[in-house]
C-alpha positions in Angstrom: -90.8 -125.6 -47.1 -89.4 -122.1 -48.0 -92.7 -121.0 -49.4 -94.4 -122.0 -46.2 -91.8 -120.1 -44.1 -92.2 -117.0 -46.3 -96.0 -117.3 -46.0 -95.9 -117.6 -42.2 -93.3 -114.8 -41.7 -95.1 -112.5 -44.2 -98.3 -113.0 -42.4 -96.8 -112.2 -39.0 -95.1 -109.1 -40.5 -98.3 -107.9 -42.0 -100.1 -108.4 -38.7 -97.5 -106.3 -36.9 -97.7 -103.5 -39.5 -101.5 -103.6 -39.2 -101.2 -103.5 -35.4 -99.1 -100.4 -35.5 -101.7 -98.7 -37.7 -104.4 -99.7 -35.3 -102.5 -98.4 -32.3 -102.2 -95.0 -33.9 -105.7 -95.0 -35.4 -107.7 -92.1 -33.9 -104.6 -89.9 -33.6 -105.0 -86.9 -35.7 -101.6 -86.7 -37.5 -101.0 -85.0 -40.8 -98.2 -87.4 -41.4 -98.2 -91.2 -42.0 -96.4 -92.1 -38.8 -97.6 -95.7 -38.7 -96.0 -96.4 -42.0 -92.8 -94.6 -41.0 -92.6 -96.5 -37.7 -93.1 -99.9 -39.6 -90.5 -99.0 -42.1 -87.9 -97.9 -39.5 -88.5 -100.9 -37.3 -88.3 -103.2 -40.2 -85.0 -101.6 -41.4 -83.5 -102.0 -37.9 -84.6 -105.6 -37.8 -83.4 -106.4 -41.3 -80.1 -104.8 -40.6 -79.7 -106.8 -37.4 -80.6 -110.0 -39.3 -78.2 -109.3 -42.1 -75.5 -108.7 -39.4 -76.3 -112.1 -37.9 -76.3 -113.7 -41.3 -72.9 -112.3 -42.1 -71.6 -114.0 -38.9 -73.3 -117.2 -39.8 -75.5 -117.0 -36.7 -78.7 -117.4 -38.7 -79.9 -120.6 -40.2 -81.2 -120.8 -43.8 -84.8 -121.4 -42.6 -84.5 -118.4 -40.2 -83.3 -116.2 -43.1 -86.2 -117.1 -45.3 -88.8 -116.7 -42.6 -87.5 -113.6 -40.9 -85.7 -111.7 -43.6 -87.8 -112.5 -46.6 -91.1 -113.3 -44.9 -91.4 -111.2 -41.8 -89.5 -108.1 -43.0 -91.1 -108.4 -46.4 -94.6 -108.5 -44.8 -93.7 -105.8 -42.3 -92.3 -103.5 -44.9 -90.9 -104.0 -48.4 -89.1 -100.7 -47.8 -86.6 -102.5 -45.6 -85.6 -104.8 -48.5 -85.4 -101.8 -50.9 -83.2 -99.9 -48.3 -80.9 -102.9 -47.7 -80.4 -103.5 -51.4 -79.7 -99.9 -52.0 -77.3 -99.9 -49.0 -75.5 -103.0 -50.5 -75.1 -101.1 -53.8 -73.5 -98.2 -51.9 -71.3 -100.5 -49.9 -70.0 -102.3 -53.0 -69.1 -99.0 -54.6 -72.0 -99.0 -57.1 -73.1 -95.5 -56.2 -74.6 -94.8 -59.6 -76.8 -97.9 -59.4 -77.8 -97.1 -55.9 -79.0 -93.6 -56.9 -80.7 -95.0 -60.0 -82.5 -97.5 -57.7 -83.7 -94.8 -55.4 -84.8 -92.5 -58.3 -86.5 -95.2 -60.4 -88.2 -96.7 -57.4 -89.7 -93.4 -56.2 -90.6 -92.1 -59.7 -92.0 -95.3 -61.1 -93.9 -96.2 -58.0 -95.5 -92.8 -57.8 -96.4 -93.0 -61.5 -97.8 -96.5 -61.0 -100.0 -95.3 -58.1 -101.3 -92.6 -60.4 -101.8 -95.1 -63.3 -103.6 -97.5 -61.1 -105.9 -94.8 -59.9 -106.6 -93.8 -63.5 -107.2 -97.4 -64.5 -109.8 -97.8 -61.7 
């Protein structure tokens, strides 16, 4: 059941991200505002859902569908940000900074590598 919920939530999140991109298509920005908007909205939503979860106001199925599925489909940046925030909150500042640095550097390198492999 959880796989189905992640699938549904992820699909809806992806549709929302695509919708934002479509709304801004035709605008001549020199900055990826659609991605930034999706990331910011997803982080707000994930933070809200984590808050509800901490108060036990969110069922297990809702967590899976909304937090993992929807927010994951809308923006994996929200998950990365939440995990990094949790590291800072738990006093693991070194690991939080390593997570930020490695994520940025490795992912930039992997984009480069993928382009070269193609």
